[in-house]
C-alpha positions in Angstrom: -14.9 106.8 -48.0 -17.2 106.2 -44.8 -20.4 104.0 -45.2 -23.3 105.5 -43.9 -25.8 103.2 -45.3 -27.5 100.8 -42.7 -26.3 96.9 -42.5 -27.5 95.0 -45.3 -30.8 93.2 -44.2 -30.7 89.4 -44.1 -31.0 87.4 -46.8 -34.2 85.6 -46.0 -34.7 81.9 -45.4 -37.1 80.2 -47.5 -38.7 77.0 -47.1 -36.8 74.1 -49.3 -38.1 70.8 -47.7 -40.9 69.5 -45.9 -40.0 66.1 -44.2 -42.8 63.8 -43.4 -42.6 60.4 -41.7 -43.4 60.8 -38.2 -46.7 59.7 -37.0 -47.5 62.2 -34.1 -46.0 65.6 -32.7 -42.4 66.1 -33.4 -40.2 66.9 -30.0 -36.5 67.9 -31.3 -34.3 68.2 -34.0 -30.8 68.4 -34.1 -28.1 68.6 -36.7 -24.8 66.5 -36.5 -21.9 67.8 -35.5 -20.3 67.5 -39.2 -23.9 68.8 -40.5 -24.2 65.7 -42.7 -27.5 64.0 -40.3 -30.5 65.5 -38.9 -32.1 63.6 -35.9 -35.3 63.8 -35.1 -37.9 62.5 -32.1 -41.2 62.4 -31.9 -43.9 61.4 -29.4 -44.6 58.6 -31.9 -42.1 56.5 -29.7 -39.6 56.9 -32.9 -36.2 58.8 -33.5 -35.4 58.9 -37.4 -32.0 60.1 -38.7 -32.2 62.0 -42.3 -29.8 63.0 -44.9 -29.3 66.5 -44.9 -28.4 66.5 -48.6 -31.6 65.0 -49.8 -33.8 64.7 -47.0 -34.3 60.8 -47.1 -34.8 58.8 -44.2 -31.7 56.8 -43.6 -32.3 55.3 -40.2 -35.4 54.8 -37.8 -35.1 53.7 -34.3 -37.4 52.1 -32.4 -37.6 51.1 -28.7 -38.9 53.1 -26.6 -42.3 52.1 -24.8 -43.3 55.7 -24.9 -43.0 59.1 -26.4 -39.5 60.8 -27.1 -39.0 64.3 -25.8 -35.4 64.7 -26.7 -31.9 63.4 -28.6 -28.6 64.2 -29.3 -25.7 63.3 -31.1 -22.6 62.3 -29.9 -19.6 64.6 -31.0 -18.4 61.9 -34.0 -22.8 61.5 -35.0 -21.7 57.9 -34.2 -24.3 57.6 -31.8 -27.6 59.0 -30.8 -29.1 59.0 -27.1 -32.5 59.7 -27.1 -35.0 60.5 -23.8 -38.2 58.6 -23.5 -41.3 59.1 -21.2 -40.8 55.5 -20.2 -37.9 57.1 -17.7 -34.8 55.4 -20.0 -32.2 57.1 -22.1 -31.1 54.9 -24.7 -28.0 54.7 -26.6 -28.3 54.0 -30.3 -25.6 53.0 -33.0 -26.6 55.6 -36.2 -24.9 53.6 -38.8 -26.7 50.2 -37.5 -30.2 51.7 -36.8 -29.4 49.2 -33.4 -29.7 49.8 -29.8 -26.3 49.9 -27.8 -27.3 50.7 -24.1 -29.9 51.6 -22.1 -29.7 54.1 -19.0 -32.2 53.3 -16.2 -32.7 55.1 -12.9 -34.7 58.1 -13.5 -38.1 57.7 -11.8 -40.0 59.4 -13.9 -40.1 61.0 -17.8 -36.5 61.7 -19.0 -37.5 65.5 -21.0 -33.8 66.2 -21.9 -30.2 65.0 -22.8 -27.0 65.8 -24.2 -23.6 64.5 -24.7 -20.2 66.0 -23.4 -18.1 67.4 -26.0 -15.8 64.3 -25.4 -19.0 62.0 -26.0 -17.9 59.8 -23.0 -20.5 61.4 -20.5 -24.4 61.8 -21.1 -26.2 63.9 -19.1 -29.9 64.0 -18.5 -32.8 65.9 -17.1 -36.2 64.4 -15.5 -39.3 65.1 -14.5 -38.2 63.5 -11.3 -36.5 67.0 -10.7 -33.1 65.6 -10.9 -30.4 65.8 -13.2 -28.2 62.5 -13.9 -24.5 62.2 -15.2 -23.8 58.9 -17.2 -21.0 57.1 -17.8 -21.3 56.6 -22.0 -19.2 53.7 -21.7 -20.6 51.3 -18.5 -24.3 52.8 -19.1 -23.7 53.6 -15.2 -25.1 56.7 -13.6 -22.3 58.4 -12.1 -24.1 60.8 -10.4 -27.2 62.1 -9.2 -27.8 65.9 -9.0 -31.0 66.9 -6.8 -31.0 69.6 -9.0 -34.7 71.5 -9.2 -38.1 71.6 -7.2 -39.9 71.2 -10.5 -39.1 68.8 -13.6 -36.1 69.6 -15.2 -36.7 71.2 -19.0 -33.1 71.3 -20.7 -29.4 70.5 -19.9 -26.5 71.3 -21.6 -22.8 70.8 -21.1 -20.4 74.3 -22.3 -18.1 73.9 -25.0 -15.1 72.0 -23.0 -17.4 70.1 -21.0 -16.4 71.2 -18.0 -20.1 72.8 -17.3 -23.5 71.6 -17.1 -26.3 74.1 -16.9 -29.8 72.8 -16.8 -33.3 74.6 -16.4 -36.5 73.7 -14.8 -40.2 74.5 -14.2 -39.1 76.3 -10.4 -37.9 79.1 -12.4 -34.3 78.7 -11.9 -31.2 78.3 -14.0 -28.1 76.1 -12.3 -24.5 75.8 -13.2 -23.0 72.7 -12.2 -19.4 71.2 -12.2 -19.5 68.2 -14.2 -16.8 66.4 -12.7 -17.6 67.4 -9.1 -21.4 67.5 -9.3 -21.2 70.8 -7.2 -23.7 73.3 -8.0 -21.6 76.5 -8.9 -24.2 79.2 -9.5 -27.7 79.7 -9.5 -29.4 82.2 -12.0 -32.3 84.0 -10.5 -33.8 86.9 -12.2 -36.3 89.2 -10.4 -39.5 87.6 -11.3 -39.1 83.9 -12.1 -41.4 82.4 -14.5 -40.8 78.6 -15.6 -37.4 78.3 -17.7 -38.4 76.1 -20.9 -34.8 76.1 -22.2 -31.3 76.7 -21.8 -28.1 76.4 -23.6 -24.6 77.4 -23.8 -23.3 80.0 -26.7 -20.7 78.7 -28.9 -17.9 80.4 -26.8 -19.3 79.3 -23.5 -19.5 82.7 -22.1 -23.3 83.2 -22.0 -26.9 81.2 -21.8 -29.7 81.8 -23.9 -32.8 80.8 -21.8 -36.1 80.4 -22.6 -38.9 81.4 -20.1 -42.9 80.9 -20.3 -43.4 84.6 -20.3 -42.8 84.8 -24.1 -38.9 85.7 -23.5 -35.5 84.9 -24.3 -32.7 86.2 -22.4 -29.2 86.1 -23.0 -26.9 85.9 -19.3 -23.4 86.3 -18.9 -23.1 83.4 -16.4 -20.1 84.4 -14.6 -21.2 88.1 -13.8 -25.3 86.8 -13.2 -26.5 89.8 -15.1 -28.8 89.4 -18.2 -27.6 91.1 -21.3 -30.4 91.1 -24.0 -33.6 90.4 -24.2 -35.4 88.9 -27.3 -39.5 88.9 -27.8 -42.3 89.0 -30.4 -42.8 85.4 -30.4 -45.3 83.1 -28.4 -43.9 80.5 -25.7 -46.1 80.4 -22.4 -46.9 76.9 -22.4 -44.7 74.1 -24.3 -40.5 73.9 -23.7 -39.7 75.3 -27.2 -35.7 75.0 -27.9 -33.9 78.3 -29.5 -30.4 78.5 -30.5 -27.5 80.5 -32.2 -27.3 81.1 -35.8 -23.5 81.6 -36.6 -22.8 80.6 -40.0 -23.8 84.0 -41.7 -23.5 86.8 -38.7 -25.1 86.2 -35.1 -28.4 85.8 -34.7 -31.0 83.6 -32.1 -33.5 81.3 -33.6 -36.5 80.1 -31.7 -39.7 78.2 -32.5 -42.8 79.7 -31.4 -46.5 78.7 -30.1 -47.7 80.9 -33.4 -46.4 78.3 -35.8 -43.6 80.4 -36.5 -39.8 80.4 -36.5 -38.1 83.7 -35.6 -35.1 85.0 -36.2 -33.7 87.9 -33.8 -30.2 89.8 -34.6 -28.5 89.0 -31.7 -27.1 92.8 -31.2 -29.9 95.0 -31.9 -32.5 92.0 -30.7 -34.3 93.1 -33.9 -36.9 90.2 -35.4 -35.2 90.0 -38.8 -37.4 87.2 -40.0 -40.5 85.1 -39.4 -40.7 81.8 -41.1 -44.0 80.8 -41.9 -45.5 76.9 -42.8 -45.9 74.7 -39.8 -49.5 74.4 -39.3 -48.8 74.0 -35.3 -46.5 75.4 -32.6 -42.8 75.0 -33.2 -41.6 73.3 -30.5 -38.0 72.4 -31.9 -35.2 74.0 -34.3 -31.7 73.4 -35.2 -29.1 75.4 -37.3 -26.4 73.6 -39.2 -23.0 73.7 -38.3 -21.4 75.0 -41.6 -24.5 76.2 -44.0 -27.0 78.9 -43.7 -29.8 76.3 -42.9 -32.4 76.0 -40.3 -34.2 73.1 -39.1 -37.5 73.1 -37.2 -40.3 70.7 -35.7 -43.6 71.1 -34.9 -46.5 69.7 -33.0 -48.9 66.9 -33.7 -51.3 68.9 -35.8 -48.4 69.0 -38.2 -45.9 66.5 -37.4 -43.6 67.8 -40.0 -39.9 68.6 -40.0 -39.4 71.8 -42.4 -35.9 72.5 -43.3 -34.7 76.3 -44.7 -32.5 77.8 -46.5 -30.9 81.4 -47.4 -31.6 82.3 -51.0 -29.0 82.2 -52.8 -30.0 85.2 -54.8 
């Protein structure tokens, strides 16, 4: 018998826990690949690693001289890379809480950082308008890409580590060959608002692009065409991260300057939920790799990280 009922609505996410401890604005939140850990960075110059299971602080990383803008786990979550306004990227041993390496070379704030899937390379983007590729083992800079004509807002490897995507206030997204450093493609829209965030989709075929005109777009980067637009949130000022939720249906999740977390259905582009509870702009979101769980971090009037889970009802 054919069912003509509409698709069952998404089970609402509810606030499970609020993590306090950072003393200034949160800048980034990231789950580890196995989902057991949550890493957070802050303008308070520290990063923290928390247990996803009970929300306890497991480690605090101190050593940067200025605020931290971004962080990333290595694939096995043994290491954490942090990007700071002190112009350095630091690599930390997660279990020991110790500093492993300091990567220096950027000439201005380092704003974004990511590991490749093999975790033998790190990519970073800076207000110096370059993208740098680093060898993790030696700490040496392998390549300096003269990537953009304004600060670089995001850098991300695709799932096999062969490509890097970068975004910038200059309004461009660029795709780079990770081994040669050659620019393979520049994505340009008719208008070019500053690009505040970019990320490859889990299957590597699309990129999710956030722009400071309150819009998220999904691009097919091989054709250079954009497929879908997500709106309704507020983003005209800050580099707010967004991501894919794939543990229970396919959704786009983003922070917003109206202090909420937004969830859109990927296909229909409909807002399915708006999570309220933060008291300042939500700057960063991360989705747990296997559980229906979202982490969000907010700016300085709030300073908290919130964990949201789907009701069990």
